[in-house]
ROKOL-384830 format. One record per residue: residue number from 1; residue in three letters; z, y, x of N, C-alpha, C, O in turn. Coordinates in steps of 0.05 Angstrom, whole numbers, padded with zeros to 5 digits. Atoms other than C-alpha are relative to their C-alpha. Example, Ala and Ser with C-alpha at 12.3 -4.5 7.8 and 13.67 -1.06 7.14 Angstrom:
<rec 1 Ala <00000 -00024 00018> <00156 -00090 00246> <00000 00024 00018> <00013 00024 00039>>
<rec 2 Ser <-00001 -00024 -00016> <00143 -00021 00273> <00014 00022 -00015> <00018 00044 -00005>>
END
This chain:
<rec 1 Met <00017 -00022 -00003> <03683 01949 01006> <-00013 00009 -00023> <-00023 -00009 -00036>>
<rec 2 Asp <00013 -00005 00026> <03655 01987 00948> <-00033 00009 00006> <-00040 00031 00015>>
<rec 3 Arg <00027 -00002 00001> <03579 01979 00947> <-00008 00017 -00023> <-00007 00009 -00046>>
<rec 4 Arg <00003 -00018 00019> <03560 02037 00910> <-00027 -00004 -00016> <-00028 00009 -00037>>
<rec 5 Leu <00024 00001 00008> <03488 02018 00893> <-00005 -00032 -00015> <-00027 -00038 -00025>>
<rec 6 Glu <00001 00029 00009> <03502 01942 00869> <-00017 -00004 -00021> <-00013 00007 -00043>>
<rec 7 Gly <00019 00008 00018> <03446 01916 00834> <-00021 00023 -00009> <-00039 00019 -00025>>
<rec 8 Ile <00022 -00017 00006> <03406 01977 00830> <-00026 -00001 00016> <-00026 -00002 00040>>
<rec 9 Arg <00024 00000 -00013> <03330 01976 00841> <-00006 00026 00010> <-00003 00047 -00003>>
<rec 10 Val <00010 -00027 -00011> <03305 02026 00892> <-00022 00000 00011> <-00024 -00014 00032>>
<rec 11 Leu <00025 -00002 -00012> <03234 02044 00905> <00002 00021 00022> <00009 00044 00021>>
<rec 12 Val <00005 -00021 -00029> <03222 02069 00979> <-00026 00005 00005> <-00040 -00015 00010>>
<rec 13 Thr <00031 00001 -00005> <03151 02098 00990> <-00003 00011 00028> <-00025 00019 00035>>
<rec 14 Arg <00005 -00013 -00025> <03161 02124 01059> <-00021 -00022 00016> <-00023 -00046 00010>>
<rec 15 Pro <00018 00017 -00017> <03109 02096 01113> <00026 -00019 00017> <00049 -00013 00022>>
<rec 16 Arg <-00016 00020 -00010> <03136 02035 01147> <00019 00007 00022> <00043 00000 00021>>
<rec 17 Asp <-00013 -00008 -00023> <03157 02062 01212> <00025 00021 -00003> <00044 00023 00013>>
<rec 18 Arg <-00026 -00015 00005> <03204 02113 01180> <00020 -00008 -00016> <00041 00004 -00018>>
<rec 19 Ala <-00019 00015 00023> <03236 02066 01127> <00018 -00015 00007> <00036 -00020 -00008>>
<rec 20 Glu <-00017 00025 -00005> <03271 02014 01164> <00031 00007 00001> <00048 -00010 -00006>>
<rec 21 Glu <-00030 -00005 -00002> <03337 02049 01174> <00012 00007 -00028> <00036 00004 -00034>>
<rec 22 Leu <-00012 -00005 00029> <03339 02073 01100> <00001 -00022 -00014> <00019 -00025 -00031>>
<rec 23 Cys <-00003 00026 00009> <03323 02006 01079> <00025 -00015 -00003> <00036 -00026 -00023>>
<rec 24 Phe <-00023 00016 -00011> <03379 01979 01115> <00025 00011 -00013> <00041 -00005 -00021>>
<rec 25 Leu <-00022 -00017 00009> <03429 02032 01091> <-00001 -00008 -00029> <00019 -00016 -00040>>
<rec 26 Leu <-00004 00004 00031> <03410 02021 01018> <00007 -00026 -00005> <00024 -00030 -00023>>
<rec 27 Glu <-00007 00025 00007> <03413 01944 01022> <00030 -00005 00005> <00044 -00022 -00007>>
<rec 28 Asp <-00033 00006 -00010> <03485 01953 01056> <00013 00014 -00023> <00037 00009 -00023>>
<rec 29 Glu <-00016 -00012 00017> <03508 01995 00995> <-00008 -00021 -00033> <00002 -00018 -00055>>
<rec 30 Gly <00002 00021 00023> <03481 01934 00947> <-00025 00003 -00010> <-00031 -00015 -00027>>
<rec 31 Ala <00027 -00009 00017> <03411 01964 00925> <-00017 -00023 00008> <-00016 -00034 00030>>
<rec 32 Gln <00024 00019 -00004> <03354 01918 00917> <-00028 00017 00004> <-00042 00025 -00015>>
<rec 33 Val <00019 -00014 -00013> <03302 01952 00957> <-00028 -00012 -00004> <-00034 -00035 00004>>
<rec 34 Leu <00030 00004 -00002> <03225 01954 00942> <-00012 00019 00014> <-00012 00042 00007>>
<rec 35 His <00014 -00021 -00018> <03189 01986 00995> <-00026 -00004 00002> <-00039 -00023 00011>>
<rec 36 Val <00036 -00001 00004> <03119 02005 00983> <-00010 00027 00016> <-00009 00050 00006>>
<rec 37 Pro <00006 -00022 -00013> <03094 02048 01036> <-00030 00010 -00010> <-00049 -00005 -00011>>
<rec 38 Leu <00023 -00007 00016> <03039 02092 01002> <-00018 00016 00021> <-00041 00022 00013>>
<rec 39 Leu <00017 -00015 -00016> <03012 02129 01066> <00003 -00016 00024> <00022 -00030 00030>>
<rec 40 Glu <00004 00015 -00031> <02989 02101 01136> <-00010 00021 00021> <-00033 00032 00020>>
<rec 41 Leu <00005 -00023 -00014> <02993 02150 01191> <-00020 -00015 00021> <-00016 -00037 00031>>
<rec 42 Val <00016 00010 -00021> <02934 02144 01238> <-00009 00028 00015> <-00004 00051 00006>>
<rec 43 Pro <00007 -00021 -00020> <02902 02187 01297> <-00018 00020 -00013> <-00035 00010 -00028>>
<rec 44 Pro <00022 -00015 00006> <02863 02248 01281> <-00031 -00006 00001> <-00038 -00023 00017>>
<rec 45 Glu <00026 00008 -00002> <02789 02243 01270> <-00011 00012 00021> <-00029 00000 00034>>
<rec 46 Asp <00007 -00013 -00026> <02780 02294 01324> <00020 00005 00015> <00035 00023 00009>>
<rec 47 Ala <-00027 -00001 -00020> <02830 02285 01380> <-00004 00024 00020> <00014 00030 00036>>
<rec 48 Arg <00005 -00017 -00027> <02800 02338 01427> <00016 00024 -00004> <00019 00037 00017>>
<rec 49 Pro <-00018 -00023 -00006> <02846 02396 01406> <00021 -00009 00009> <00032 00003 00027>>
<rec 50 Leu <-00025 00008 -00013> <02906 02355 01417> <00001 -00007 00028> <00020 -00003 00043>>
<rec 51 Met <-00001 00002 -00029> <02880 02332 01482> <-00004 00028 00016> <00006 00031 00038>>
<rec 52 Ala <00003 -00026 -00017> <02862 02403 01505> <00029 00013 00001> <00036 00025 00021>>
<rec 53 Ala <-00025 -00011 -00002> <02931 02426 01485> <00016 -00017 00022> <00033 -00006 00034>>
<rec 54 Ala <-00018 00020 -00014> <02959 02363 01526> <-00005 00010 00030> <00014 00014 00045>>
<rec 55 Glu <00012 -00005 -00026> <02916 02383 01587> <00008 00028 00011> <00005 00033 00034>>
<rec 56 Ser <-00007 -00026 -00007> <02942 02456 01587> <00028 00009 -00013> <00034 00032 -00021>>
<rec 57 Ile <-00024 -00004 00007> <03014 02444 01567> <00019 00023 00008> <00034 00035 -00008>>
<rec 58 Gln <-00017 -00019 -00016> <03046 02489 01617> <-00004 00029 -00009> <00010 00046 00000>>
<rec 59 Arg <00002 -00027 00008> <03019 02551 01583> <00019 00007 -00026> <00021 00030 -00034>>
<rec 60 Tyr <-00017 -00003 00024> <03067 02539 01523> <00028 00007 00009> <00040 -00006 00026>>
<rec 61 Lys <-00034 -00005 -00002> <03138 02572 01520> <00011 -00020 -00015> <00026 -00036 -00002>>
<rec 62 Trp <-00010 00016 00015> <03157 02531 01461> <-00023 -00026 -00009> <-00047 -00020 -00009>>
<rec 63 Val <00009 00022 00019> <03132 02461 01427> <00016 -00003 -00022> <00040 -00005 -00019>>
<rec 64 Val <-00012 00002 00027> <03151 02454 01357> <-00006 -00026 -00014> <-00029 -00029 -00021>>
<rec 65 Phe <00004 00022 00017> <03154 02390 01324> <00012 00003 -00031> <00033 00015 -00036>>
<rec 66 Ala <-00012 00001 00029> <03165 02379 01245> <00006 -00032 -00007> <00019 -00040 -00026>>
<rec 67 Ser <-00001 00031 00003> <03161 02301 01253> <-00001 -00014 00026> <-00015 -00007 00045>>
<rec 68 Ala <00004 00020 -00022> <03176 02243 01299> <-00028 -00009 00008> <-00035 -00014 00032>>
<rec 69 Ser <00028 00010 -00010> <03103 02222 01291> <-00013 00020 00017> <-00028 00012 00036>>
<rec 70 Ala <00013 -00020 -00016> <03081 02289 01319> <00010 -00002 00030> <-00004 00005 00049>>
<rec 71 Val <-00014 00003 -00029> <03130 02274 01379> <-00020 -00020 00016> <-00032 -00016 00037>>
<rec 72 Asp <00011 00022 -00014> <03100 02209 01393> <-00034 00007 00007> <-00044 00002 00029>>
<rec 73 Ala <00030 -00012 -00006> <03023 02237 01386> <00001 00013 00023> <-00013 00005 00042>>
<rec 74 Leu <00006 -00019 -00022> <03035 02293 01433> <00008 -00018 00028> <-00007 -00021 00047>>
<rec 75 Met <-00009 00019 -00023> <03073 02247 01484> <-00025 -00016 00010> <-00033 -00015 00034>>
<rec 76 Glu <00018 00017 -00015> <03018 02197 01487> <-00022 00014 00010> <-00032 00006 00030>>
<rec 77 Ala <00015 -00018 -00014> <02969 02254 01498> <00001 00009 00023> <-00019 00010 00038>>
<rec 78 Leu <-00009 -00007 -00028> <03003 02278 01555> <-00001 -00018 00018> <-00012 -00014 00039>>
<rec 79 Arg <00007 00023 -00019> <03008 02211 01585> <-00033 -00005 00010> <-00041 -00010 00032>>
<rec 80 Glu <00026 00004 -00006> <02934 02204 01576> <-00011 00025 00019> <-00024 00020 00040>>
<rec 81 Ala <00006 -00024 -00015> <02922 02273 01604> <00011 00000 00030> <-00001 00014 00047>>
<rec 82 Gly <-00014 00002 -00024> <02967 02258 01664> <00018 00027 00008> <00020 00035 00031>>
<rec 83 Thr <-00009 -00026 -00002> <03006 02325 01650> <00026 -00002 -00012> <00035 00019 -00020>>
<rec 84 Thr <-00027 00005 00008> <03074 02294 01628> <00021 00020 00021> <00040 00034 00012>>
<rec 85 Gln <-00011 -00016 -00015> <03100 02329 01692> <00006 00026 00001> <00026 00034 00013>>
<rec 86 Leu <00007 -00025 00006> <03082 02395 01672> <00024 00012 -00024> <00027 00035 -00031>>
<rec 87 Leu <-00016 -00012 00021> <03136 02397 01619> <00026 00014 00004> <00041 00024 -00013>>
<rec 88 Ser <-00037 -00011 -00007> <03203 02422 01656> <00001 00029 -00012> <00023 00035 -00021>>
<rec 89 Pro <-00006 -00026 00006> <03188 02498 01635> <00003 00002 -00034> <00015 00020 -00045>>
<rec 90 Val <00008 -00003 00024> <03170 02483 01564> <00030 -00009 -00017> <00044 -00028 -00011>>
<rec 91 Arg <-00024 00006 00016> <03228 02488 01508> <-00008 -00014 -00025> <-00031 -00010 -00033>>
<rec 92 Phe <00008 00016 00019> <03229 02439 01449> <00012 00007 -00025> <00036 00005 -00025>>
<rec 93 Ala <-00013 -00004 00028> <03244 02458 01374> <-00006 -00020 -00015> <-00027 -00032 -00012>>
<rec 94 Val <00010 00024 00018> <03248 02405 01319> <00014 00008 -00026> <00032 00025 -00027>>
<rec 95 Val <-00005 00001 00024> <03256 02398 01247> <00015 -00029 -00007> <00003 -00050 -00006>>
<rec 96 Gly <-00015 00026 00005> <03311 02345 01229> <00004 -00020 00027> <-00011 -00025 00046>>
<rec 97 Pro <-00011 00017 -00019> <03353 02300 01269> <-00019 -00024 00007> <-00018 -00031 00030>>
<rec 98 Arg <00015 00017 -00006> <03302 02245 01266> <-00019 00009 00024> <-00023 -00005 00044>>
<rec 99 Thr <00014 -00007 -00017> <03257 02286 01302> <00008 00005 00030> <-00005 00002 00050>>
<rec 100 Ala <-00016 -00009 -00024> <03309 02308 01351> <00001 -00024 00019> <-00006 -00025 00042>>
<rec 101 Arg <-00001 00027 -00011> <03321 02236 01366> <-00023 -00011 00020> <-00021 -00023 00042>>
<rec 102 Ala <00024 00011 -00012> <03250 02222 01381> <-00008 00020 00025> <-00018 00008 00045>>
<rec 103 Val <00003 -00015 -00024> <03241 02282 01432> <00025 -00013 00021> <00018 -00020 00044>>
<rec 104 Glu <-00019 00014 -00021> <03309 02254 01467> <-00007 -00021 00008> <-00001 -00028 00031>>
<rec 105 Gly <00005 00027 -00010> <03282 02188 01470> <-00020 -00001 00025> <-00021 -00020 00041>>
<rec 106 Tyr <00017 00001 -00022> <03230 02211 01518> <00011 00016 00023> <-00003 00024 00041>>
<rec 107 Gly <-00017 -00011 -00025> <03286 02243 01565> <-00002 00028 -00004> <00004 00041 00016>>
<rec 108 Leu <00008 -00030 00003> <03269 02314 01537> <00025 00010 -00014> <00038 -00004 -00029>>
<rec 109 Lys <-00025 -00012 00017> <03325 02367 01512> <-00012 00015 -00021> <-00033 00027 -00018>>
<rec 110 Val <00006 -00019 00027> <03319 02399 01445> <00016 00025 00003> <00040 00025 00008>>
<rec 111 Ala <-00013 -00029 -00006> <03333 02474 01451> <00005 00014 -00028> <00019 00034 -00030>>
<rec 112 Ala <-00006 -00012 00029> <03331 02489 01375> <-00005 -00018 -00021> <-00027 -00029 -00023>>
<rec 113 Glu <00008 00017 00028> <03337 02451 01310> <00012 00011 -00019> <00033 00024 -00017>>
<rec 114 Ser <-00005 -00015 00028> <03337 02472 01237> <00028 -00014 -00006> <00032 -00038 -00002>>
<rec 115 Pro <-00025 00009 00011> <03407 02466 01209> <-00008 -00015 -00033> <00001 -00035 -00044>>
<rec 116 Ser <00008 00008 00030> <03372 02461 01139> <-00021 -00018 -00009> <-00029 -00023 -00032>>
<rec 117 Gly <00021 00025 00005> <03319 02409 01155> <-00021 00012 -00011> <-00036 -00002 -00024>>
<rec 118 Thr <00026 -00008 00010> <03264 02458 01137> <-00015 00018 00022> <-00003 00029 00041>>
<rec 119 Gly <00017 -00018 -00019> <03208 02497 01174> <00009 00027 00002> <00006 00040 00023>>
<rec 120 Glu <-00004 -00029 -00001> <03233 02563 01152> <00026 00005 00018> <00029 00023 00034>>
<rec 121 Gly <-00020 -00003 -00012> <03299 02549 01173> <00000 -00003 00033> <00015 00009 00048>>
<rec 122 Leu <00007 00001 -00034> <03272 02527 01246> <-00005 00026 00013> <00006 00034 00034>>
<rec 123 Ala <00005 -00026 -00006> <03242 02594 01249> <00017 00022 00003> <00015 00040 00020>>
<rec 124 Glu <-00024 -00021 -00003> <03302 02632 01235> <00016 -00008 00027> <00025 00011 00040>>
<rec 125 Val <-00016 00006 -00017> <03338 02593 01287> <-00012 00007 00026> <00002 00014 00044>>
<rec 126 Met <00012 -00003 -00023> <03285 02603 01339> <-00001 00035 00006> <-00002 00045 00028>>
<rec 127 Arg <00002 -00029 -00003> <03281 02679 01326> <00011 00016 00020> <-00002 00033 00033>>
<rec 128 Pro <-00014 -00016 -00023> <03331 02706 01373> <-00012 -00005 00027> <-00011 00012 00045>>
<rec 129 Ala <00012 00002 -00024> <03295 02673 01428> <-00027 00000 00006> <-00038 -00007 00027>>
<rec 130 Leu <00031 00000 -00004> <03223 02684 01414> <-00003 00029 00005> <00008 00048 -00008>>
<rec 131 Ser <00012 -00028 -00009> <03191 02744 01451> <-00030 00004 -00014> <-00044 -00015 -00021>>
<rec 132 Pro <00024 -00010 00012> <03131 02782 01423> <-00026 -00017 00019> <-00027 -00016 00043>>
<rec 133 Glu <00017 00012 -00018> <03071 02740 01445> <00002 -00026 00015> <-00015 -00037 00029>>
<rec 134 Asp <-00008 00026 -00011> <03104 02680 01463> <-00018 -00022 -00014> <-00021 -00023 -00038>>
<rec 135 Glu <00017 00019 00004> <03055 02618 01464> <00013 -00025 -00014> <00029 -00038 00000>>
<rec 136 Val <-00013 00021 00018> <03077 02566 01415> <-00019 -00021 -00011> <-00038 -00014 -00026>>
<rec 137 Leu <00020 00024 00005> <03043 02493 01408> <00015 -00010 -00023> <00039 -00013 -00021>>
<rec 138 Leu <-00011 00013 00028> <03056 02465 01335> <-00020 -00024 -00004> <-00039 -00020 -00019>>
<rec 139 Pro <00013 00026 00013> <03026 02388 01331> <00010 -00008 -00022> <00035 -00009 -00023>>
<rec 140 Ala <-00009 -00001 00025> <03030 02374 01263> <-00023 -00021 -00014> <-00044 -00027 -00003>>
<rec 141 Ala <00012 00016 00019> <03003 02328 01208> <-00022 00015 -00009> <-00019 00038 -00017>>
<rec 142 Glu <00020 -00018 00010> <02933 02346 01189> <00001 00020 -00030> <-00007 00042 -00035>>
<rec 143 Glu <-00005 -00015 00028> <02952 02363 01115> <00029 00009 -00001> <00040 00012 -00023>>
<rec 144 Gly <-00032 -00011 00001> <03023 02387 01136> <-00002 00029 -00012> <-00022 00042 -00013>>
<rec 145 Arg <-00001 -00025 00012> <03046 02447 01102> <00006 00023 00022> <00013 00019 00046>>
<rec 146 Arg <00004 -00021 -00022> <03044 02517 01134> <00023 00020 -00001> <00021 00043 00007>>
<rec 147 Glu <-00022 -00018 -00003> <03110 02544 01127> <00008 00009 00024> <00012 00032 00031>>
<rec 148 Leu <-00015 -00004 -00029> <03134 02536 01194> <-00019 00018 00016> <-00010 00038 00028>>
<rec 149 Glu <00017 -00014 -00014> <03071 02560 01224> <00002 00033 -00007> <00004 00050 00010>>
<rec 150 Asp <00006 -00025 00012> <03066 02624 01176> <00027 00016 00010> <00026 00040 00017>>
<rec 151 Ala <-00023 -00013 -00008> <03142 02640 01194> <00003 00007 00031> <00014 00027 00041>>
<rec 152 Leu <-00001 -00011 -00029> <03132 02637 01268> <-00022 00023 00003> <-00018 00039 00021>>
<rec 153 Arg <00019 -00024 -00003> <03074 02685 01263> <00010 00021 -00007> <00006 00042 00007>>
<rec 154 Glu <-00013 -00026 00006> <03114 02732 01227> <00021 00011 00016> <00027 00035 00013>>
<rec 155 His <-00018 -00004 -00025> <03164 02731 01287> <-00015 00012 00020> <-00003 00022 00038>>
<rec 156 Gly <00022 -00008 -00024> <03105 02751 01332> <-00008 -00023 00021> <-00017 -00018 00043>>
<rec 157 Ala <00008 00021 -00020> <03093 02682 01364> <-00032 00000 -00006> <-00045 00006 -00027>>
<rec 158 Arg <00031 00011 00003> <03022 02663 01380> <-00002 -00032 -00003> <00003 -00046 00017>>
<rec 159 Val <-00001 00025 00005> <03016 02597 01352> <-00026 -00019 -00002> <-00047 -00011 -00013>>
<rec 160 Thr <00026 00014 -00007> <02967 02543 01367> <00007 -00029 -00017> <00023 -00044 -00007>>
<rec 161 Arg <-00004 00019 00018> <02967 02491 01312> <-00022 -00022 00004> <-00046 -00018 00000>>
<rec 162 Val <00026 00023 -00005> <02930 02420 01330> <00009 -00022 -00018> <00033 -00025 -00022>>
<rec 163 Thr <-00002 00023 00016> <02925 02360 01283> <00008 -00022 00024> <-00005 -00027 00045>>
<rec 164 Ala <-00013 00022 -00018> <02974 02305 01315> <-00008 -00025 -00008> <-00011 -00043 00008>>
<rec 165 Tyr <00004 00023 00013> <02957 02253 01263> <-00003 00006 -00029> <00006 00027 -00038>>
<rec 166 Arg <00006 -00008 00027> <02936 02250 01191> <00012 -00028 -00015> <00015 -00050 -00003>>
<rec 167 Ala <-00008 00023 00011> <02964 02206 01134> <-00021 -00007 -00023> <-00032 00010 -00037>>
<rec 168 Arg <00027 00011 00012> <02912 02162 01097> <00012 -00018 -00020> <00025 -00038 -00012>>
<rec 169 Pro <-00013 00017 00021> <02934 02132 01030> <-00008 -00027 -00001> <-00031 -00033 00006>>
<rec 170 Thr <00006 00027 -00005> <02939 02057 01026> <-00004 -00005 -00030> <00000 00013 -00047>>
<rec 171 Val <00009 00012 00024> <02917 02013 00965> <00031 -00014 -00003> <00044 -00024 00015>>
<rec 172 Leu <-00024 00015 00009> <02980 01988 00923> <-00007 -00030 -00003> <-00025 -00034 -00019>>
<rec 173 Pro <00006 00031 00007> <02977 01908 00923> <00003 -00006 -00025> <00020 00006 -00038>>
<rec 174 Asp <-00004 00005 00028> <02966 01878 00857> <00027 -00011 -00010> <00040 -00006 -00030>>
<rec 175 Glu <-00030 00009 00008> <03030 01839 00863> <00021 00024 -00001> <00038 00024 -00019>>
<rec 176 Thr <-00021 -00024 00002> <03070 01906 00879> <-00005 00015 -00028> <00014 00023 -00042>>
<rec 177 Arg <00004 -00010 00024> <03039 01935 00821> <00005 -00012 -00028> <00008 00002 -00048>>
<rec 178 Ala <-00011 00023 00016> <03055 01873 00776> <00029 00002 -00002> <00041 00000 -00023>>
<rec 179 Leu <-00033 00002 -00002> <03128 01877 00800> <00008 00025 -00013> <00022 00025 -00033>>
<rec 180 Leu <-00006 -00031 00010> <03134 01954 00786> <00000 -00002 -00030> <00020 00006 -00042>>
<rec 181 Glu <00000 00000 00025> <03108 01941 00717> <00016 -00022 -00016> <00022 -00018 -00040>>
<rec 182 Ala <-00021 00024 00012> <03151 01878 00698> <00029 00010 00005> <00046 00007 -00012>>
<rec 183 Ser <-00028 -00009 -00002> <03216 01912 00733> <-00004 00030 00016> <-00003 00032 00041>>
<rec 184 Pro <-00002 -00024 -00007> <03210 01987 00737> <00027 00007 00017> <00049 -00003 00010>>
<rec 185 Pro <-00022 -00012 -00018> <03257 02021 00793> <00020 00013 -00020> <00014 00025 -00041>>
<rec 186 Asp <-00016 -00018 00010> <03320 02049 00774> <00002 00028 00008> <00008 00047 -00006>>
<rec 187 Val <00004 -00026 -00015> <03312 02102 00829> <-00025 -00002 00015> <-00034 -00023 00022>>
<rec 188 Ala <00026 -00005 -00014> <03250 02129 00864> <00001 00014 00022> <00003 00037 00015>>
<rec 189 Leu <-00003 -00018 -00019> <03255 02160 00933> <-00026 00011 00010> <-00044 -00003 00019>>
<rec 190 Phe <00029 -00010 -00013> <03199 02209 00955> <00009 00017 00027> <00028 00032 00027>>
<rec 191 Ala <-00006 -00016 -00027> <03202 02237 01025> <-00024 00017 00006> <-00026 00024 00030>>
<rec 192 Ser <00018 -00018 -00004> <03140 02281 01018> <-00014 00011 -00027> <-00009 -00001 -00048>>
<rec 193 Pro <00019 -00003 00025> <03092 02313 00965> <-00018 -00011 -00003> <-00027 -00016 -00025>>
<rec 194 Arg <00022 00015 -00002> <03037 02277 00993> <00004 -00030 -00012> <-00013 -00043 -00023>>
<rec 195 Thr <-00006 00030 00008> <03072 02210 00978> <00002 -00003 -00031> <-00008 -00023 -00043>>
<rec 196 Ala <00003 00002 00027> <03087 02231 00904> <-00024 00001 -00011> <-00028 -00013 -00030>>
<rec 197 Glu <00026 00002 00005> <03017 02248 00897> <-00016 -00024 -00001> <-00033 -00028 -00019>>
<rec 198 Ala <00013 00028 -00011> <02993 02180 00925> <00011 -00018 -00017> <-00002 -00038 -00021>>
<rec 199 Phe <-00013 00020 00017> <03041 02143 00880> <-00012 00003 -00028> <-00018 -00017 -00042>>
<rec 200 Leu <00009 -00004 00025> <03017 02177 00817> <-00028 -00008 00000> <-00034 -00025 -00017>>
<rec 201 Glu <00024 00004 -00001> <02945 02174 00836> <-00012 -00031 00000> <-00033 -00039 -00010>>
<rec 202 Asp <00004 00032 -00002> <02947 02096 00853> <00014 -00016 -00024> <00004 -00036 -00036>>
<rec 203 Ala <-00021 00025 00016> <03004 02065 00809> <00001 00013 -00031> <00002 -00001 -00050>>
<rec 204 Gly <-00008 -00013 00025> <03011 02120 00752> <00027 00004 -00005> <00042 -00013 00005>>
<rec 205 Arg <-00025 -00009 00004> <03074 02154 00728> <00013 -00019 -00019> <00037 -00018 -00022>>
<rec 206 Glu <-00013 00021 00019> <03086 02096 00675> <00011 -00023 00016> <00024 -00040 00004>>
<rec 207 Arg <-00014 00020 -00014> <03106 02052 00733> <00024 00007 00009> <00038 -00009 00021>>
<rec 208 Leu <-00026 -00011 -00010> <03163 02095 00748> <00020 -00004 -00022> <00044 00001 -00016>>
<rec 209 Gly <-00015 00004 00021> <03191 02079 00678> <00022 00023 -00004> <00015 00047 -00003>>
<rec 210 Ala <-00022 -00021 00003> <03263 02116 00667> <00009 00006 00029> <00028 00022 00031>>
<rec 211 Ala <-00007 -00004 -00023> <03268 02118 00743> <00014 00028 00006> <00003 00049 -00001>>
<rec 212 Arg <-00011 -00029 -00008> <03316 02175 00770> <-00020 00005 00028> <-00030 -00012 00041>>
<rec 213 Leu <00016 -00006 -00024> <03279 02211 00825> <00012 00018 00019> <00019 00040 00012>>
<rec 214 Val <-00011 -00014 -00020> <03306 02232 00890> <-00020 00014 00022> <-00040 00002 00029>>
<rec 215 Ala <00020 -00013 -00020> <03271 02279 00939> <00014 00002 00026> <00038 -00001 00027>>
<rec 216 Ile <-00010 -00002 -00029> <03283 02287 01012> <00008 00026 00005> <00026 00030 00022>>
<rec 217 Gly <-00004 -00032 -00001> <03284 02364 01004> <-00009 00016 -00019> <-00025 00007 -00036>>
<rec 218 Pro <00011 -00017 00018> <03272 02427 00967> <-00027 -00001 -00003> <-00034 00003 -00027>>
<rec 219 Thr <00029 00000 -00002> <03193 02423 00984> <-00007 -00019 -00015> <-00025 -00015 -00031>>
<rec 220 Thr <00013 00024 00012> <03186 02352 00959> <00017 00005 -00031> <00008 -00009 -00049>>
<rec 221 Ala <-00015 -00003 00028> <03234 02372 00897> <-00019 00016 -00014> <-00026 00010 -00037>>
<rec 222 Ala <00018 -00022 00016> <03186 02432 00879> <-00025 -00015 -00004> <-00038 -00012 -00025>>
<rec 223 Ala <00030 00011 00010> <03120 02388 00884> <00009 -00019 -00023> <-00003 -00019 -00044>>
<rec 224 Leu <-00001 00017 00025> <03150 02335 00839> <00006 00015 -00023> <-00006 00007 -00043>>
<rec 225 Ser <00000 -00023 00025> <03173 02393 00787> <-00025 00003 -00007> <-00031 00000 -00031>>
<rec 226 Gln <00027 -00009 00007> <03102 02413 00793> <-00020 -00022 -00014> <-00040 -00016 -00028>>
<rec 227 Leu <00013 00023 00010> <03077 02345 00776> <00009 -00011 -00025> <-00001 -00030 -00037>>
<rec 228 Gly <-00008 00007 00026> <03116 02345 00716> <00023 -00022 00003> <00026 -00036 -00017>>
<rec 229 Leu <-00022 00020 00001> <03176 02299 00740> <00024 00009 00006> <00026 00023 00027>>
<rec 230 Ala <-00027 -00009 -00005> <03250 02312 00736> <00009 -00015 00026> <00004 -00038 00033>>
<rec 231 Val <-00012 00006 -00023> <03286 02310 00799> <00032 -00006 -00007> <00046 00010 -00018>>
<rec 232 Ala <-00035 00009 00006> <03359 02274 00792> <00017 00012 00029> <00040 00023 00027>>
<rec 233 Ala <-00015 -00015 -00023> <03379 02297 00865> <-00019 00001 00022> <-00041 -00011 00023>>
<rec 234 Val <00016 -00011 -00018> <03357 02328 00927> <00018 -00010 00026> <00042 -00004 00027>>
<rec 235 Ala <-00022 00001 -00024> <03385 02301 00998> <00006 00025 00014> <-00013 00040 00018>>
<rec 236 Glu <-00007 -00027 -00012> <03421 02358 01032> <-00013 -00001 00029> <-00016 00021 00039>>
<rec 237 Arg <00009 00001 -00023> <03391 02337 01097> <-00027 -00023 00002> <-00029 -00041 -00015>>
<rec 238 Pro <00022 00019 00005> <03325 02298 01113> <00003 -00023 00018> <-00014 -00028 00035>>
<rec 239 Thr <-00010 00023 -00014> <03360 02237 01142> <00005 -00027 -00020> <00010 -00026 -00044>>
<rec 240 Pro <-00005 00022 00020> <03368 02167 01117> <00029 -00003 -00014> <00034 -00014 -00035>>
<rec 241 Glu <-00031 00000 00010> <03443 02175 01107> <00003 00022 -00024> <00018 00019 -00043>>
<rec 242 Ala <-00002 -00022 00022> <03432 02241 01064> <-00018 -00014 -00025> <-00011 -00009 -00048>>
<rec 243 Leu <00014 00008 00021> <03378 02203 01023> <00016 -00021 -00012> <00012 -00023 -00036>>
<rec 244 Val <-00018 00021 00014> <03428 02144 01007> <00020 00014 -00015> <00025 00006 -00038>>
<rec 245 Glu <-00024 -00014 00013> <03484 02196 00990> <-00016 00013 -00027> <-00004 00016 -00048>>
<rec 246 Ala <00012 -00017 00023> <03432 02232 00943> <-00006 -00017 -00022> <-00005 -00010 -00045>>
<rec 247 Thr <00005 00022 00022> <03414 02163 00908> <00025 -00007 -00011> <00024 -00015 -00034>>
<rec 248 Val <-00025 00006 00010> <03487 02152 00899> <00005 00019 -00023> <00013 00011 -00045>>
<rec 249 Arg <-00002 -00021 00020> <03488 02220 00863> <-00013 -00003 -00027> <-00001 00001 -00048>>
<rec 250 Ala <00023 00005 00017> <03426 02204 00823> <00013 -00024 -00021> <00008 -00025 -00045>>
<rec 251 Val <-00003 00027 00017> <03457 02137 00800> <00028 00011 -00017> <00031 00008 -00041>>
<rec 252 Arg <-00032 -00002 00011> <03533 02160 00785> <00003 00027 -00008> <00024 00033 -00020>>
<rec 253 Gly <-00006 -00024 00010> <03525 02230 00771> <00011 00022 00016> <00016 00043 00005>>
END
């Protein structure tokens, strides 16, 4: 079997709960993986808007998720509110296959999924099924981007955005900092603009050395460029498999 990343040092910066499959696939290709989670996902400081949405979930025609973490947060709120049984008339739309799997893991059906893995792409997929004044619930990261929300509003939807979770930067351990300095990665994978910003703020760009940078999608690629970092490859979809293929392209050209 051709291990396409044999001996390649790959830095993975995704939160721990999102990185397990990616790290396994990279190692299966022969990569030496250094997993450095730079963000910790925690509950919102004020959970009342999320709980209020869960208590009146039946009012929404659509619930739209951009991440699996948002799925888990809303489902926990529904459990606490005792309103899970009111989900039957609600339609679910998702960005990305991982988010779709999270929804299906709760025994729910995905009605719409973005083929491009972007919020704007999901809004376009939903457009034919959206009626004016449709109530749409968008549980999202506190610092999440607004493209999906804005696109849904442009299509006439009445969007209620609530904070489902927030990402808190973690401190890079001294031993990890020393390891990066002694042996910079050949490739660094970034799955969000916030992660890239956190790395530069904590570790500094000098610890990237001459690493080739891989972005999970066009939004992250644009953010890296704005930070003055060259992007070697962009994943075609926001999946572990696509990130691995992008890593191979970055290494092999």
